[in-house]
Structures are given as C-alpha cells and as structure tokens.
C-alpha positions, 0 to 999 in steps of 0.5 A: 278485391276478388276482381283484381286478383282474377284480373292479375291471374288472367294477366299472368296466365295470358303473359305465360301463354304468350311467352310459351307460344313465342318460345315455341314459334322461335324454336320451330323457326330455328329448326325449319331454316332452309339449307343454303342453295349450292352455288354453281362451281365452274372447273376446266379439266384437262384429260390426257388419255391413250387408247388401250387394247381390248381384252384378248388383243395385243394392241390398240387399233387406231380407228376402232369403232369402240374402245377405252382410253385411260390416262390423267385428269388435271382439274382445279380444286376441289377436284385436283389431279387424278385418273381419267377413263373414257369409253367411245363409240364411233357413230355412223355420222362420224360423231363419238359418244361415250362415258367419262370418269375422273377418279381423285383421292377423295372421290370420283365424278362420271358422266356421258358425252357427245362429240362431233368431228370438226372440219379442220381435223377429219380422221382419215381411216387409212392414215389415222391422221389428226382428229379434232372433236367438240361437243357437250358432256353431262355429269351423271353421278359421283362418289365420295366427297363429290357425291350428289354432284350435278352439272353439264359442260363442253368438251373438246378433244384433239389427237395427232394419231387417234391413239393419244388424245388430249381433251379439255372439259369445261364443267359447270357443276350446279351442285358440288359439295367440296371435300372438307379441308383436312 
C-alpha cells in the first residue's frame, strides 16, 4: 500500500511538473514571437519646385551652381500631399547632387539624390533653356509617423527655364510604417 501511495504521489508530482514546464514553455513562446517583417511599399511622388533667391539676394539666378528649390509634393497614401524642398549642387561633370525633403501633416521624409543630365535637354548657360535629368535617390531619415523609413529609388526632373522644376520620384520603401488611421 505504501508503494502505491508513493507511485501515485510520484505520478501527481510528475504531472504537475510537466504541466508547469508546459505552461512556462507556452508562456515563453508567446512573449518571443517575432514581429512581422515590414512589407516593401512603392510610391510615385511628384514634386513641383521653384528656385528661390539665396539669403541677401533679390532674385534667383538660373544656372546657379548651388541653391534651394521649394514647392509641393504629391504622393499616394500613406504620405499624401505636402511640401517639398530640394537643395542642389552643380558638379563639374554637369551632374546635380543634393538633398530632398518632403513634409506632410503627420511627418516628413528626407534623403539625397544624384542626377545626370540627359542628352535631350542639355542646359545652355547662355539661354537657360530646358534641362532634363535622371538619377537615383536614397531615403536617409524620417520623422513623425514615418520615423524609421528606409528606401531608395529613381528620380527624373525636367525644367523649361531652370527655375521651375518638375520631378517624379519613384521610391521603394523597404521599411515604412504608415500612420494610424484617425
């Protein structure tokens, strides 16, 4: 009889131990679930910007080697409509390098770009005729609802007068958390 009581006691102890280990393992696995990997999001934004006069000057000079351009940004959700700012630096080989920034009501996205002039729209510094550029861009940071955004893409820009510039940015965000619906 003593032996049966010991066996029953051992069985109850083993069962309780197995139940405790199983519960601990289940609880542990619940807390260690991996977050879902962000899905790439591709957007095509349009920027319409205008060259602005540098501080201390009365007007913007077409053909400047450096400068700022401000205007509008129009993108699909989750970004939407907002403001655009581009800086540019004319390189010796005719390419343009600079930074870009889009600001929306819920946050901003910024980055850098490199543009090469196309053969069809070479800028004539004497007449400031049309210019066409194509190149690449990188997303280097973001704020607000877009904090943590990472990506890269293509950029094409055209201008009839080197003052008013229209660009199309094709951006593939490899990480973008859209703002919560409100």
